N, C-alpha and C positions, 0 to 999 in steps of 0.2 A: 551671728547669721540671728533675725530677729525670728517671731516665732510663727508670721505669717507667712515668712518665706520660706521656713520649712515646711509650712501648711504647704504652698504651691508649689514647692520642689516636689514634696511626697506625692501630693497628686501628680502632677506634669509623670515621676516615675512611674509610679502606680497604672497611669491611662497608658505609656510607650507600655511596661510591660505586656500588659494585654492587648494591647495592638498588636505584637510581634510576637509572641508568647502561647499565650492563651487563646487567643481568638482562633490562629491560625491551626494548634492542635484540635483543639474541640470542634474546630468546623470542619478537621479530614478525618477525625475519630466518629461524629457522630455523622459526616457524608457519605463513609464506606458504609456502617450501619443499612443509611438510606439507601445507596445503590444496592446494594444486596436484597432490601425488601422491595427497591422498585422491579426487580428482573426477575424476583418469587411471584408479585403481583400480575405483572404482564404476562407469564406464561402462566395465567388461570383463564381457561377458553372463556369466561365472564367476561373478564374483563374487555378483550379482543373481540368480542362479540356487542357491547352495549357503548365501551368507550373508545376513541380515539387516543393512539400511544403518546401524543404531544400533550394530552391535557395532563396524562400522567408525569410529564415533563414540568409541566409548570410545579405542580405540586411540590415533587422530587425539589427545582431552587425555593422555591418557597422554606419547606422544611428545613432547607442548610441555613438561612436565617436565625433559627432558631435559636441556636448557642449565641448569638452577637448581640439578638434584642435579652435574651439574660444577660449577659456579663453589659452590656449600657443600664442596667435597673439597676444591678450591683454597684456598679461601679458610683451611680446618682446616688444611693441608698448610704453605701459604707463611707463614703467622701464627702466632705465641705469643699465644692468648685469654685471656685477665686472666683469676686466679682473683678466687671471689665470682660469683653467680647476676644478681646485678645489672650487675656489669660488665661482664659476657661477652655480657647477650640483651637491655641498652639499645637498642642501636646498632639490632636489627631492628625495635626497638617506634617510632622517632624517627619512622621516616617511615610511621607509622599515619597521621598528624597528616594528611596528604593527604586519606585513606579520610574522617577524622572531616567534614574540611571539605565534600566532596564528599555527604555523609550531610546535611548541616546545611541545603547549599545544594539537595536534593533536598527537605526538609523546606518551608523556605521557598517554594517555588513547587510544594509539591503535588505533588511526582513531576513536575511537568514536566522538573526536568532529570537526575532519578533515573536516567534511562535512562542520559543521557551519563558521569552515574558511574560506571555500570557496564561500563561499554560503556571508559573511560581508565582504571579502575581494575582490572578485572576477571585479565588479565594480570599484573599486579602483587602485587598480591596471592596469588592463586592457585597463583606460581610463587612467594611468597615462603618459603609453606608447607614446600613438597619442599624448597624450601633450608635452609630452618632444620632442616629432618632430616635430610637431608644432615651438614650441617653439624655439627648433635649427634652422630651416629652416625662421622663422620667423627675426631670429639673424642675419642672414648669408644676407637674404634678406632687411632687415632694415640697410647693414650695419655696424654692432656688436658684431664684432670680439673677439673671445678670447683677443689677444695680436694686439700690434698694423702690427706686419708684420703675422700676420696669415692669410690665403687665405680663400674663402669661401668651398674649398674643406675641407682646413684642420679643419675649424670650425663644415661645416658635417660631421669628420674623424666621431672627438674628439665628438659629438654628439649620434655618431652610439657606441661610446662604453657605454657612459650612456645608451643609451637603454638598451644593452646587460646586465648593472647592474640591468636592474633592472627585466629584461628576469627569466634571472637565478633564484632566489626565487620563481618566478611563477610556472617556468616550474617544480621545485625542491616540489612544495605546490599540482600540477595538476598531476607528479606521485604519490604523495603519497597517493591522493584519487583515483586513478587507484588500488591502491593497495586493498581499501573496494568496487571498482567500481562494481564487479559483487554481490554486497550484495543491491543492489540499484535494483529498477525500479521504470520508468516514471510515474507520476502522473497525467499527462495527455495521455488522452489511451481512443478512438474511442471505441473501439470494443467489442466484448465479452467480460461478468468478471460473473461471480457467486456471487451472490448479496443476500442478506438475509435480507435486509428492508424494503420488502415490504411483507411479510409473513403475515403479520395480513390478510390484502387487499385484495391478491390472496384465503384465503381458507374459513375465518370468521370475522362478520357475512357479512362484505359485497362484492361486489363485484360477481360474479360466484357463490361463493358456494359451492367450489368443493368439500368440506369433504363428506368421504363415507358416506352412511347410512344404514340402515337395513332394511331385506326387510319385518321381520315381529315387532309385538311390542317389546319391548324391555324389557325380565323376570324383572330388575329389573327397579324400579321408586323412583328416589329419591325426596322428595319434602320437604322437610324442613332440615335448617344442614348442607349446602351444602359443601363439601368439597370443602378447593381450592385448583387450581390445577394451576402448574408450572412449568417451565423445557425449553429443548433445542429447538433450531430454529427446527429444521430438525424432530423434534417428534412433533410440536408444531398441526399439523392434529391427531394425534395418541388419546391425550386427551380433543384437543376441539372436535374432532366427537363424545367421549363418552360424557364430557358433553353435549354435543345437545341430544345425544338421551337420556339419563339415566336420568338428572338434568328436574326437571318439573314444570322453574322456569314461573310466569306471561308472560314473556319479553323481548324479549332480550337482550335490557339493565343491567337486572336486573342478566340476566345469563353471560352478558359480565364478571361483578365484581368479579366471583369465576372462572374466567380464565384467567389467567398472562403468558406472553413470555416476561419473564428475560433474555432470553440464562443462560447455564449451570455454569459459576460462581457465579453468582447473585443470581440465581436459589438455589443451595449448600446456598450460605450467609441466603438466606430468610429460610430454610428449617431450619439449623442450628437458628437462631433469635426465629424462630418460628412462622414465620410471615405465612407460606403458611402450606400445610394438605398434600401434596403427590407432586413429584415432578417428573416429566420422563426424566432419562436422563441415562448416560452410567455411569461405573464404575468412582467412585471420586480417586483425584489425590490424591499424599501424603499431601500435602496443605492443601483440603480439609476436609481430612481423619482427620489431625491435629490438626483444627480450631473444627470440632466436637469433639473434645477429652478435650479443652481446654473452651470448651463451657459447658462441661460435657453431652453431649448428645453420642448416639451413632445414629449412623444410621442407619438402615434394609432397604437392596434392595432383590425387589422379583422381579427376572427378568419375564418378560410378553413377549417381540419379543425377533426375532435373525432380526439382521439387520446382512450388509456386511460392512469393512473399506475397500473402494475402493481405486486404485490408477487410476489418468488419466491423458491422455496428447493432445494436441490438433486432432486433425482429419487428419491435416495434417501431422501427425507423424507418421514414416512406422513404428513403432514400438510397438507392440501388445502384447508382454507376456512380464514379466520379474522374474526376480526369487528371493526368500526372500535376499538373500545375495548381490544381484544386488542392491534393494531398499536399502538397508542398507547402502552398500558404496556410492551410488549415495546422498544420505542424511548427508554422511559422508563427501562428497566433496573427496572420493578417483578414482570418478568414473564422469569425468566432460566433457566427451561429449558423444554424442548420438550412436557415432560410435564403441565406447569401447563396446556398446549392443547391437550391430546391424542394427543400425539405420543412417541415414544420419551425415552426418561432422557439428551437430551443436553443440555449447555449454548449457551446459543443464543449467535451470534455474529452482533449485528447490524450490517451494512454502513451506512455512508453516503454521500454524493455530496460536492464537493469546495462551499465557498460560493463562493453566486452563481451555483452551475450552474443552470439550469432548472428538473430535475428535485428538488432540493436547497430551491429558491423553493418547491416546489407543496407538496415534503413538507411546509415549518413553516408553509404559509400554509394550505393545504387539511387536510392529515390531521392536521396537527398542532394547528392552531389557534391558532397562536402560540405553542404553547407551546415554551422551550427546551430545545433537543436536545443532551443530554448530551454530554464531547469526543466525539467519532469513532472509530471504530477508527482504528489508524497502523500504517504499514506503516517498519521503518527495518533500509537496507540503507547497503552500502558504496560511496561512490564507488569504490572499488582495493581490489584485496583486498592491498593495500598497509596504510601507514599514511594511508590518508585518510579524510576527515571523512564524519561521516555524512548523510542526507539523511533527512527526516521526510515525510511527505505521507497524506493521504488516502488509506483502501487500498481499492483495488477490489476489489470482488465474488472469492469465490472459491468456489469450488464443492466446498466441504466437507457435508459430513452437516450440521452446525449451522448452516450460513449462512444469512440471511436479507438481502434485498436489494432496493430498487427502483428501478424505470424509466420508460420506454415499449414500451408494447405493440412498437408498429413494430420498434425494438430487440434486443428479447429473440426476438422471433421472425424476424424476417428476417436484422440483419447478424448478431447469433450463428453464423447457421447456416453460416456463411463465415468462420469465426471459424479463422486458420493454424493449429493446431492439429490440423482435418479436414483441409486437404492434406496434413499433414508424417503424420498416420495415413495417409493411405492413400497416399502414394510409399511408406511403409513398408510396407504389404502387400504391395505392387506386386511389391517387391523382396525379398519371403518375413524381413520382418526382424521378428523379434519384441521391439515396443520395452514397456517397461512402461507407457508410457501409452494403448495401442490402444484402450484402451475407452471412452478420455475423451469420444471424438465420438459416442458413444452415451448418456451421461450428458446427456442434457441439460435445463437448468434447468426447472421448473415454476410455475407462474403459477397463484398464488394465488385462490378466489376470495374476496371479499370481502361479508360479511351473507348470503354463501348466491347473490350472483349474480358468474355469470364474465363476466372481459373479452371476451367477444367482439363479432363487428361491430353483430349486435341488440341487446347490452344495451349498447352504444357509442350506439349510433343513440337507444338511445329514452331513453335515461339511468337506465335500470336499475343497471348500474353504479357505484353510487357516487361514483368517483373520474375523470369523467370531465373531460377536459381540454380546452379549446381553442387548436387553432393558430392565434400571430399573425402575417400580415405588420403589422411595425409601420414605420412611416415618422416622421424629425423634421422635416417642413418642408422637406423634398429640393424644390431647383426646378426639376428634371430634368420635362420632358414629360410623357414617357411613363411616368412611373411609376401613374400615377393610370389610367391604360389598360391598367396591367397587371395591376394588384389587380380592377380591373372583368371585366377575361377569367380570372381563377383563380376568380371568382363565379361567371361564367357554364360552365350543363352543359358545356362542352367541360371546360374547367379543372377543374371539382369532379369529372366523368371520370378527367379524368388522376389529380388524387389521388386517388381512390379504388383505379387500376388500381395504383396506386406501396402503394398496404397502410395506404393512413389512410383515416380515413369524413370524404365532407364535409357541407358545415355546411346544402347547401338541399334 
């Protein structure tokens, strides 16, 4: 092999090594430091007062290119790049096969893999561009033209062509990502969010204990063979209050062993497996019914209360009423802008709930009449600030002006009012701290009327509100002798009174 060939091969290997090893590693490490610095600077009050956070993001992206600029200079200075446009620039284009593979995978999975493609290749490609620019400019400055007769201007012009070759596939991938952009929401959000994780601490047995209480001694007392209870998040205040009033356990810890909060999907699974006696849920999904049949179990559903399945938007949204057809078309994405239903010209963000949850089952069966919903909004976030993997899940409702979500009346009216943000905002105000989200607690969600009927207690009781649902006490052949006795008490005037005190509508 000629010395010139060896030199050219060594140059190609060095270039590719820098692109696929040194460049990503340095960028990730430097990016991690920049990320910490960015969040530190954004937390300073002076920054929020004088500078918009978008400007900080621009500087953050600019800083991310510094390792690439340094590597481009080093490559030009310490190597002898070969003459000829193709021989000099083909090593920069060779790793682009990875990007082409990512694009192909994105189309193959109908954008399902495109998000991961962008995550993995964004750093590589966006840093490859400043690398090529730095390398080309450095070659011109160091008098390393493509040919002996080439001027510096010709070198820079040819370098621009190389940059365009890199940018075209990147632009193509970004365009591909915009096809699925309507299905993504940011994971970093400081505003109001409907959350569920703090239900136990809010209601029982810790904290302020907001469980409903009877005015008189209960007519039923269970002091042995306690039926184990479980259920949906929104119905925890019902069955926790029942257990607190009826069960005569010696202490709270003993009582707590019989009251679980597994949420709807796992509550059904536990009931079918015989791990709990009674669950308080909405109607089962087709999958849950099939799981019971597969286990040789029959689900028995006893209606104990009524609840409204509600749709809600931000208070900033001018829309207050939707027809059933409009709701269906919004979630089928036939209506995509609020102006189409009498609101402001804003793109609609229709949030969904996780599959097999009680609210999602109700949405599909009762609102959509079995029509398949499009892929729900998703949220993507990194497990760590470094090189951690991506986690993707159904996005929980967020109080953007464009949002619409659904849940149950009690959940939106009672639980949300004690959101953690309220506590944080109140503490901040007491301390005289001017926080950016101080008004969040005042911006409550607004429940929509459906077909002109609001989800009031009167409309729920009379059935005027179209999406009135039954809450069931579900059993599956439990042998506990106190189960039926407990259900009978729940249906008694005293049990129904406790349910109504909780905030739901009784069935008697």
